[in-house]
C-alpha positions in Angstrom: -26.9 -11.3 4.2 -25.1 -9.7 1.3 -22.0 -11.6 0.2 -19.6 -10.5 -2.5 -16.5 -12.6 -3.4 -14.0 -11.1 -5.8 -11.5 -13.1 -7.8 -9.2 -12.9 -10.8 -6.5 -10.5 -9.5 -2.8 -11.0 -9.9 0.5 -9.7 -11.1 0.5 -8.5 -14.8 3.0 -6.6 -16.9 2.0 -3.2 -18.3 -0.1 -3.6 -21.4 -1.5 -6.9 -20.1 -5.1 -7.9 -19.3 -7.0 -9.4 -16.4 -10.6 -10.3 -15.9 -12.0 -9.8 -12.4 -15.1 -11.6 -11.3 -17.5 -11.0 -8.4 -19.9 -13.7 -7.2 -22.8 -12.2 -5.4 -25.4 -13.8 -3.0 -27.9 -12.9 -0.3 -29.8 -10.3 -2.4 -31.8 -9.9 -5.6 -28.8 -9.5 -7.9 -30.7 -9.0 -11.1 -32.4 -5.9 -9.8 -29.3 -4.3 -8.2 -26.9 -2.0 -9.8 -23.3 -3.1 -9.3 -20.1 -1.2 -9.0 -16.3 -1.8 -9.0 -14.2 0.5 -6.9 -10.4 0.3 -6.1 -8.0 1.4 -3.5 -4.5 2.2 -4.8 -1.7 1.8 -2.3 -1.7 4.7 0.2 -4.7 6.3 -1.3 -8.5 6.4 -0.7 -11.1 4.3 -2.4 -12.0 5.5 -5.9 -14.9 4.6 -8.1 -14.0 2.7 -11.3 -17.2 1.5 -13.1 -20.8 0.8 -12.6 -23.5 -1.2 -14.4 -27.3 -0.7 -13.9 -29.8 -3.5 -13.6 -30.7 -2.9 -17.3 -27.1 -3.2 -18.4 -26.2 0.5 -18.8 -22.6 1.2 -17.9 -20.5 4.1 -16.9 -16.7 4.4 -16.1 -14.2 6.8 -14.8 -12.4 8.7 -17.6 -9.0 7.1 -16.9 -10.2 3.6 -17.7 -12.6 4.4 -20.6 -11.7 2.4 -23.6 -9.6 0.0 -21.5 -11.9 -1.5 -18.9 -15.3 -3.0 -19.5 -17.9 -3.9 -16.9 -20.5 -6.6 -17.5 -22.9 -8.8 -15.7 -24.4 -12.3 -15.9 -27.7 -12.4 -14.0 -28.0 -16.1 -14.5 -24.7 -16.6 -12.6 -25.2 -13.7 -10.1 -21.8 -12.5 -11.2 -20.4 -9.1 -12.3 -17.1 -8.8 -14.3 -14.5 -6.2 -14.9 -12.4 -6.9 -18.1 -9.2 -4.8 -17.8 -7.1 -4.4 -20.9 -4.0 -2.3 -21.6 -3.2 -2.2 -17.9 -1.0 0.5 -16.5 1.1 0.7 -13.3 -1.3 3.3 -12.0 -4.1 0.7 -12.1 -2.3 -1.1 -9.3 -4.9 -1.4 -6.5 -7.1 -3.6 -4.5 -10.3 -4.0 -6.5 -13.7 -4.4 -4.8 -17.2 -5.0 -6.1 -20.0 -3.2 -4.5 -23.8 -3.7 -4.3 -25.3 -0.5 -5.6 -23.8 2.7 -6.7 -21.7 3.7 -3.6 -18.7 2.2 -1.8 -20.5 -0.3 0.4 -21.4 -3.1 1.0 -18.4 -4.6 -0.7 -16.4 -7.8 -0.8 -12.9 -8.5 0.6 -11.2 -7.4 -2.6 -8.7 -8.8 -5.0 -5.2 -7.4 -5.5 -4.1 -6.2 -9.0 -0.5 -5.4 -9.5 0.8 -4.0 -12.8 4.5 -4.1 -12.9 7.4 -5.1 -15.1 
């Protein structure tokens, strides 16, 4: 079955960087679009960024120029490089198989605070 395991979250100061990873298994990763979504505290899930099987990317306006999604099909892994982090980026981050909000992994907590 589909398995998605996120890692790389943590506590970082505003302006800092983190790189999230998502190890995928149980499906044909190289042919699947992949997405990162997040859930800020007390709020609903929101889409962050997606990458197509051909490598095309798209991101929400609030993270453009700061976040970058990428994939390594040889490692069945999708990444989210997050730079210039802001307190409003604080959330649990999930990777998703496909373009929607599910199926997704267990998430990794990102906290941006001084």
